[in-house]
MIDOSE-1310 file (N, C-alpha, C; in nm, 2 decimals, decimal comma, always signed):
residues 186
mkiv	+6,31/+9,12/+5,97/+6,33/+9,24/+6,07/+6,49/+9,24/+6,09; +6,54/+9,34/+6,11/+6,69/+9,37/+6,13/+6,71/+9,40/+6,29; +6,79/+9,35/+6,35/+6,85/+9,36/+6,48/+6,97/+9,46/+6,47; +6,95/+9,57/+6,51/+7,07/+9,66/+6,52/+7,16/+9,68/+6,63
thpp	+7,27/+9,72/+6,64/+7,35/+9,72/+6,75/+7,38/+9,89/+6,76; +7,38/+9,97/+6,66/+7,37/+10,11/+6,68/+7,23/+10,17/+6,70; +7,23/+10,29/+6,77/+7,11/+10,36/+6,80/+7,03/+10,37/+6,65; +6,88/+10,33/+6,67/+6,80/+10,36/+6,54/+6,79/+10,50/+6,50
sgap	+6,77/+10,55/+6,39/+6,76/+10,68/+6,35/+6,67/+10,76/+6,46; +6,74/+10,86/+6,50/+6,67/+10,94/+6,62/+6,70/+10,89/+6,76; +6,75/+10,80/+6,79/+6,79/+10,72/+6,89/+6,66/+10,71/+7,01; +6,56/+10,65/+6,94/+6,45/+10,65/+7,04/+6,46/+10,55/+7,14
alvl	+6,40/+10,55/+7,26/+6,40/+10,47/+7,36/+6,26/+10,37/+7,37; +6,27/+10,24/+7,40/+6,16/+10,17/+7,43/+6,10/+10,21/+7,57; +5,99/+10,22/+7,56/+5,92/+10,28/+7,68/+5,84/+10,14/+7,74; +5,87/+10,10/+7,87/+5,80/+9,99/+7,95/+5,71/+10,06/+8,05
nadf	+5,62/+9,96/+8,07/+5,52/+10,01/+8,18/+5,60/+9,99/+8,33; +5,55/+10,00/+8,43/+5,61/+9,98/+8,54/+5,62/+9,84/+8,57; +5,54/+9,75/+8,50/+5,57/+9,59/+8,51/+5,68/+9,54/+8,41; +5,73/+9,64/+8,35/+5,86/+9,60/+8,23/+5,80/+9,54/+8,11
rpls	+5,67/+9,56/+8,08/+5,60/+9,52/+7,97/+5,58/+9,63/+7,88; +5,60/+9,63/+7,76/+5,60/+9,76/+7,66/+5,45/+9,81/+7,67; +5,44/+9,93/+7,66/+5,30/+10,01/+7,68/+5,23/+9,96/+7,56; +5,29/+9,94/+7,44/+5,22/+9,91/+7,31/+5,33/+9,82/+7,23
yypl	+5,25/+9,74/+7,16/+5,35/+9,68/+7,06/+5,32/+9,71/+6,93; +5,18/+9,78/+6,88/+5,17/+9,83/+6,77/+5,09/+9,95/+6,77; +5,14/+10,07/+6,75/+5,28/+10,07/+6,71/+5,35/+10,04/+6,85; +5,48/+10,02/+6,84/+5,58/+10,00/+6,94/+5,59/+10,12/+7,01
svwp	+5,60/+10,11/+7,14/+5,60/+10,23/+7,23/+5,74/+10,28/+7,24; +5,78/+10,37/+7,16/+5,91/+10,44/+7,15/+5,91/+10,58/+7,18; +5,97/+10,63/+7,26/+5,98/+10,79/+7,27/+6,11/+10,84/+7,19; +6,10/+10,96/+7,14/+6,22/+11,03/+7,09/+6,31/+11,06/+7,21
wqev	+6,46/+11,06/+7,19/+6,55/+11,06/+7,31/+6,52/+11,23/+7,39; +6,46/+11,33/+7,33/+6,44/+11,44/+7,38/+6,35/+11,43/+7,50; +6,23/+11,35/+7,45/+6,13/+11,32/+7,57/+6,18/+11,24/+7,69; +6,28/+11,12/+7,65/+6,31/+11,05/+7,73/+6,39/+11,11/+7,84
vkav	+6,49/+11,21/+7,79/+6,58/+11,27/+7,87/+6,50/+11,36/+7,96; +6,40/+11,42/+7,92/+6,29/+11,51/+8,00/+6,22/+11,42/+8,10; +6,19/+11,30/+8,08/+6,12/+11,21/+8,17/+6,22/+11,17/+8,28; +6,34/+11,15/+8,23/+6,44/+11,11/+8,35/+6,47/+11,23/+8,43
fldr	+6,48/+11,35/+8,41/+6,50/+11,47/+8,47/+6,37/+11,50/+8,54; +6,26/+11,46/+8,50/+6,15/+11,47/+8,59/+6,12/+11,37/+8,68; +6,21/+11,26/+8,67/+6,19/+11,16/+8,76/+6,04/+11,06/+8,73; +6,03/+11,06/+8,61/+5,91/+10,98/+8,58/+5,94/+10,85/+8,52
vdvv	+6,06/+10,82/+8,50/+6,10/+10,68/+8,43/+6,24/+10,65/+8,51; +6,26/+10,52/+8,51/+6,38/+10,46/+8,54/+6,44/+10,41/+8,42; +6,60/+10,43/+8,41/+6,65/+10,40/+8,29/+6,70/+10,26/+8,31; +6,68/+10,18/+8,23/+6,69/+10,02/+8,22/+6,81/+9,99/+8,14
styd	+6,82/+10,06/+8,02/+6,96/+10,02/+7,93/+6,98/+10,15/+7,86; +7,11/+10,16/+7,81/+7,16/+10,29/+7,74/+7,23/+10,24/+7,60; +7,24/+10,35/+7,54/+7,32/+10,34/+7,41/+7,46/+10,37/+7,43; +7,54/+10,36/+7,36/+7,68/+10,40/+7,38/+7,69/+10,56/+7,36
hvih	+7,59/+10,60/+7,29/+7,59/+10,75/+7,25/+7,58/+10,85/+7,37; +7,65/+10,95/+7,39/+7,65/+11,04/+7,51/+7,62/+11,18/+7,47; +7,54/+11,22/+7,55/+7,48/+11,37/+7,51/+7,53/+11,47/+7,63; +7,58/+11,58/+7,61/+7,62/+11,68/+7,71/+7,59/+11,79/+7,69
spsf	+7,59/+11,88/+7,81/+7,59/+12,02/+7,79/+7,72/+12,07/+7,88; +7,75/+12,20/+7,89/+7,86/+12,23/+7,96/+7,88/+12,17/+8,08; +7,78/+12,14/+8,18/+7,80/+12,10/+8,30/+7,73/+11,96/+8,33; +7,70/+11,90/+8,21/+7,63/+11,75/+8,25/+7,67/+11,69/+8,13
emrl	+7,67/+11,54/+8,17/+7,66/+11,45/+8,06/+7,60/+11,33/+8,09; +7,54/+11,27/+7,98/+7,46/+11,11/+8,02/+7,46/+11,04/+7,90; +7,47/+10,90/+7,92/+7,44/+10,80/+7,80/+7,29/+10,82/+7,75; +7,25/+10,81/+7,63/+7,13/+10,80/+7,60/+7,06/+10,70/+7,65
psvv	+6,94/+10,70/+7,71/+6,85/+10,58/+7,76/+6,81/+10,50/+7,61; +6,83/+10,37/+7,61/+6,76/+10,29/+7,51/+6,64/+10,22/+7,54; +6,63/+10,21/+7,69/+6,49/+10,12/+7,75/+6,45/+10,20/+7,88; +6,35/+10,25/+7,89/+6,32/+10,32/+8,01/+6,19/+10,26/+8,06
alkq	+6,18/+10,25/+8,20/+6,04/+10,21/+8,27/+5,97/+10,31/+8,34; +5,82/+10,32/+8,31/+5,77/+10,41/+8,38/+5,77/+10,40/+8,53; +5,77/+10,48/+8,61/+5,76/+10,47/+8,77/+5,64/+10,44/+8,82; +5,55/+10,49/+8,74/+5,39/+10,47/+8,76/+5,33/+10,37/+8,69
yvaq	+5,25/+10,27/+8,73/+5,21/+10,17/+8,63/+5,08/+10,25/+8,57; +5,07/+10,23/+8,42/+4,95/+10,27/+8,36/+4,86/+10,14/+8,33; +4,73/+10,14/+8,37/+4,64/+10,06/+8,35/+4,63/+10,04/+8,21; +4,60/+9,92/+8,16/+4,58/+9,87/+8,02/+4,46/+9,82/+7,97
nrap	+4,37/+9,81/+8,08/+4,24/+9,72/+8,08/+4,13/+9,84/+8,01; +4,17/+9,97/+7,98/+4,07/+10,02/+7,93/+4,02/+10,01/+7,80; +3,90/+10,04/+7,77/+3,85/+9,98/+7,63/+3,94/+10,07/+7,52; +3,96/+10,00/+7,41/+4,03/+10,07/+7,29/+3,95/+10,18/+7,23
aftr	+4,00/+10,28/+7,18/+3,92/+10,39/+7,13/+3,88/+10,33/+6,98; +3,77/+10,38/+6,94/+3,75/+10,34/+6,80/+3,79/+10,42/+6,69; +3,90/+10,37/+6,64/+3,98/+10,45/+6,53/+4,01/+10,37/+6,42; +4,03/+10,43/+6,30/+4,06/+10,35/+6,18/+4,18/+10,27/+6,21
fnlf	+4,27/+10,31/+6,29/+4,39/+10,23/+6,30/+4,38/+10,10/+6,39; +4,29/+10,13/+6,50/+4,23/+10,02/+6,59/+4,15/+9,91/+6,50; +4,07/+9,97/+6,42/+3,98/+9,88/+6,34/+4,08/+9,79/+6,26; +4,19/+9,85/+6,20/+4,25/+9,77/+6,10/+4,35/+9,68/+6,17
lrda	+4,39/+9,70/+6,28/+4,46/+9,63/+6,39/+4,37/+9,53/+6,42; +4,24/+9,53/+6,45/+4,16/+9,44/+6,52/+4,16/+9,31/+6,40; +4,15/+9,37/+6,28/+4,11/+9,29/+6,18/+4,25/+9,24/+6,10; +4,36/+9,26/+6,17/+4,49/+9,21/+6,12/+4,55/+9,27/+5,98
ftcq	+4,48/+9,41/+5,96/+4,52/+9,46/+5,83/+4,48/+9,38/+5,72; +4,38/+9,31/+5,73/+4,33/+9,22/+5,62/+4,16/+9,24/+5,59; +4,14/+9,24/+5,45/+4,00/+9,25/+5,42/+3,91/+9,14/+5,50; +3,81/+9,18/+5,56/+3,74/+9,05/+5,60/+3,64/+8,99/+5,52
ycgs	+3,64/+9,03/+5,37/+3,57/+8,95/+5,29/+3,65/+8,85/+5,20; +3,77/+8,90/+5,17/+3,86/+8,83/+5,07/+4,01/+8,78/+5,12; +4,01/+8,88/+5,25/+4,17/+8,84/+5,30/+4,28/+8,93/+5,25; +4,26/+9,01/+5,14/+4,36/+9,10/+5,10/+4,42/+9,20/+5,20
gedl	+4,53/+9,23/+5,16/+4,59/+9,33/+5,26/+4,62/+9,46/+5,20; +4,58/+9,46/+5,08/+4,60/+9,59/+4,98/+4,46/+9,70/+4,97; +4,51/+9,82/+4,98/+4,41/+9,91/+4,95/+4,29/+9,91/+5,05; +4,32/+9,91/+5,17/+4,23/+9,88/+5,29/+4,14/+10,02/+5,30
tfdh	+4,00/+9,99/+5,32/+3,91/+10,09/+5,36/+3,83/+10,02/+5,49; +3,72/+10,08/+5,53/+3,64/+10,03/+5,62/+3,51/+10,01/+5,54; +3,42/+9,91/+5,61/+3,28/+9,89/+5,55/+3,18/+9,88/+5,66; +3,07/+9,95/+5,65/+2,96/+9,91/+5,73/+2,89/+9,79/+5,69
iipr	+2,89/+9,69/+5,79/+2,81/+9,56/+5,76/+2,67/+9,60/+5,72; +2,60/+9,65/+5,79/+2,48/+9,71/+5,76/+2,48/+9,86/+5,71; +2,47/+9,89/+5,59/+2,51/+10,01/+5,53/+2,44/+10,13/+5,61; +2,49/+10,23/+5,65/+2,45/+10,37/+5,68/+2,29/+10,39/+5,63
skgg	+2,29/+10,38/+5,49/+2,16/+10,39/+5,43/+2,04/+10,30/+5,46; +2,10/+10,19/+5,53/+1,98/+10,11/+5,59/+1,97/+10,13/+5,74; +2,04/+10,23/+5,80/+2,04/+10,26/+5,94/+2,13/+10,20/+6,03; +2,26/+10,14/+5,96/+2,38/+10,07/+6,02/+2,44/+10,21/+6,10
rttw	+2,50/+10,18/+6,22/+2,58/+10,28/+6,28/+2,73/+10,25/+6,28; +2,81/+10,33/+6,31/+2,94/+10,35/+6,30/+2,99/+10,29/+6,44; +3,00/+10,15/+6,45/+3,04/+10,08/+6,58/+3,13/+9,98/+6,56; +3,20/+9,93/+6,66/+3,27/+9,81/+6,65/+3,20/+9,70/+6,58
eniv	+3,06/+9,68/+6,62/+3,02/+9,57/+6,57/+2,96/+9,59/+6,43; +2,96/+9,70/+6,37/+2,90/+9,72/+6,25/+3,00/+9,75/+6,13; +3,14/+9,77/+6,19/+3,24/+9,81/+6,10/+3,34/+9,73/+6,09; +3,39/+9,67/+5,96/+3,50/+9,58/+5,92/+3,60/+9,65/+5,84
tacs	+3,71/+9,57/+5,82/+3,83/+9,62/+5,72/+3,78/+9,56/+5,59; +3,77/+9,64/+5,48/+3,74/+9,59/+5,36/+3,85/+9,66/+5,26; +3,88/+9,56/+5,16/+3,97/+9,62/+5,05/+3,87/+9,71/+4,96; +3,91/+9,80/+4,89/+3,85/+9,89/+4,80/+3,76/+9,82/+4,69
pcnl	+3,80/+9,69/+4,63/+3,73/+9,61/+4,54/+3,61/+9,55/+4,62; +3,63/+9,49/+4,74/+3,50/+9,42/+4,80/+3,42/+9,52/+4,84; +3,46/+9,62/+4,89/+3,38/+9,75/+4,93/+3,28/+9,80/+4,84; +3,33/+9,82/+4,72/+3,25/+9,87/+4,61/+3,17/+9,76/+4,54
akgg	+3,21/+9,62/+4,55/+3,14/+9,52/+4,50/+3,01/+9,52/+4,61; +3,04/+9,52/+4,74/+2,93/+9,52/+4,83/+2,83/+9,64/+4,84; +2,87/+9,74/+4,82/+2,80/+9,87/+4,79/+2,71/+9,90/+4,89; +2,56/+9,93/+4,87/+2,49/+9,96/+4,98/+2,41/+9,84/+5,03
rtpr	+2,46/+9,74/+5,00/+2,40/+9,60/+5,06/+2,45/+9,54/+5,18; +2,38/+9,46/+5,23/+2,43/+9,39/+5,34/+2,51/+9,26/+5,30; +2,60/+9,19/+5,37/+2,69/+9,10/+5,31/+2,59/+8,99/+5,26; +2,48/+8,95/+5,32/+2,37/+8,84/+5,29/+2,32/+8,88/+5,14
eaem	+2,30/+9,00/+5,13/+2,23/+9,05/+4,99/+2,35/+9,06/+4,88; +2,45/+9,08/+4,92/+2,58/+9,07/+4,84/+2,65/+8,97/+4,80; +2,60/+8,85/+4,88/+2,65/+8,70/+4,89/+2,80/+8,72/+4,92; +2,83/+8,81/+5,02/+2,96/+8,81/+5,05/+2,98/+8,76/+5,20
hlhr	+3,05/+8,69/+5,25/+3,07/+8,64/+5,38/+3,18/+8,69/+5,46; +3,15/+8,73/+5,58/+3,26/+8,79/+5,67/+3,37/+8,67/+5,72; +3,48/+8,68/+5,73/+3,58/+8,59/+5,79/+3,55/+8,58/+5,93; +3,51/+8,66/+6,02/+3,49/+8,69/+6,14/+3,38/+8,78/+6,18
varr	+3,32/+8,75/+6,31/+3,22/+8,84/+6,36/+3,29/+8,96/+6,40; +3,22/+9,06/+6,36/+3,28/+9,22/+6,41/+3,24/+9,23/+6,56; +3,33/+9,27/+6,64/+3,29/+9,30/+6,78/+3,41/+9,39/+6,84; +3,37/+9,42/+6,95/+3,48/+9,56/+7,02/+3,58/+9,46/+7,09
ptay	+3,71/+9,51/+7,03/+3,83/+9,40/+7,09/+3,85/+9,48/+7,21; +3,92/+9,39/+7,30/+3,99/+9,45/+7,44/+4,13/+9,50/+7,42; +4,17/+9,56/+7,50/+4,30/+9,61/+7,48/+4,40/+9,52/+7,46; +4,37/+9,41/+7,56/+4,47/+9,29/+7,53/+4,47/+9,20/+7,41
elqd	+4,38/+9,23/+7,35/+4,37/+9,14/+7,21/+4,43/+9,24/+7,11; +4,40/+9,37/+7,12/+4,46/+9,45/+7,01/+4,61/+9,44/+7,04; +4,68/+9,42/+7,15/+4,82/+9,41/+7,18/+4,86/+9,29/+7,13; +4,78/+9,18/+7,15/+4,82/+9,03/+7,09/+4,83/+9,05/+6,95
vgrr	+4,74/+9,09/+6,88/+4,74/+9,13/+6,72/+4,85/+9,20/+6,70; +4,89/+9,31/+6,76/+4,99/+9,38/+6,72/+5,12/+9,31/+6,74; +5,14/+9,20/+6,81/+5,26/+9,14/+6,81/+5,28/+9,05/+6,69; +5,20/+9,05/+6,59/+5,23/+8,97/+6,48/+5,30/+9,09/+6,38
fppn	+5,31/+9,20/+6,41/+5,37/+9,30/+6,32/+5,49/+9,38/+6,37; +5,61/+9,32/+6,39/+5,72/+9,34/+6,46/+5,76/+9,46/+6,34; +5,84/+9,57/+6,42/+5,88/+9,68/+6,32/+5,98/+9,62/+6,24; +6,04/+9,68/+6,14/+6,14/+9,65/+6,06/+6,29/+9,66/+6,14
hlha	+6,31/+9,73/+6,21/+6,44/+9,77/+6,29/+6,39/+9,74/+6,45; +6,47/+9,69/+6,53/+6,49/+9,67/+6,66/+6,61/+9,70/+6,71; +6,64/+9,77/+6,81/+6,78/+9,76/+6,89/+6,80/+9,64/+6,97; +6,92/+9,58/+6,97/+6,95/+9,47/+7,04/+6,91/+9,49/+7,21
swld	+6,93/+9,62/+7,26/+6,88/+9,63/+7,41/+6,74/+9,61/+7,44; +6,68/+9,61/+7,31/+6,52/+9,59/+7,34/+6,47/+9,46/+7,35; +6,56/+9,36/+7,30/+6,48/+9,22/+7,28/+6,44/+9,15/+7,42; +6,52/+9,18/+7,51/+6,46/+9,11/+7,65/+6,32/+9,15/+7,70
ylyw	+6,26/+9,26/+7,64/+6,14/+9,31/+7,67/+6,05/+9,31/+7,58; +6,07/+9,23/+7,45/+5,99/+9,24/+7,34/+5,95/+9,07/+7,32; +5,83/+9,04/+7,29/+5,80/+8,89/+7,28/+5,74/+8,85/+7,13; +5,84/+8,86/+7,05/+5,82/+8,81/+6,92/+5,93/+8,70/+6,90
diel	+5,89/+8,61/+6,79/+5,98/+8,52/+6,75/+6,06/+8,59/+6,65; +6,19/+8,63/+6,69/+6,28/+8,70/+6,61/+6,40/+8,60/+6,56; +6,44/+8,63/+6,44/+6,56/+8,58/+6,39/+6,67/+8,66/+6,36; +6,78/+8,65/+6,44/+6,89/+8,73/+6,42/+6,96/+8,72/+6,31
ea	+6,97/+8,85/+6,24/+7,07/+8,85/+6,11/+7,19/+8,88/+6,18; +7,29/+8,79/+6,08/+7,42/+8,79/+6,09/+7,50/+8,91/+6,04
């Protein structure tokens, strides 16, 4: 991971909840500078930190925000939506049969042909070779073992897994609000 001191491409701002924690770690909660300026004018956010870059109109100028905090707290305890991305995140982007991180798909533990449903408890991340090898069988029938039991994650658990995947570039002004083990590059 590279720590940059100039604004990242597009000058996005890190968005914090009202408690000064990121709304999301993966994907990292960032807004484009245009959305941030709009939120500042609508008084929906407080500017916590700014870039050196200034934008201006004929009658106004402001430094672009690099970190903003919402004025109203957004509860994070709602159940995560069942999406392909959240499923892969729950399973840490690894096949639950062999541990590979390549060519990922999702697999019904109990195949649909045998009445299996598309639920958190019946879907796991699988690489294409394992998914093809398992086919329309259960893991027991295919003699394949899951690394962990499939279950519905909490929003907190998804955020915790997301912390394992920091983005490639972070702005230095964001570091006080992110909780990754970060090694600074000289």
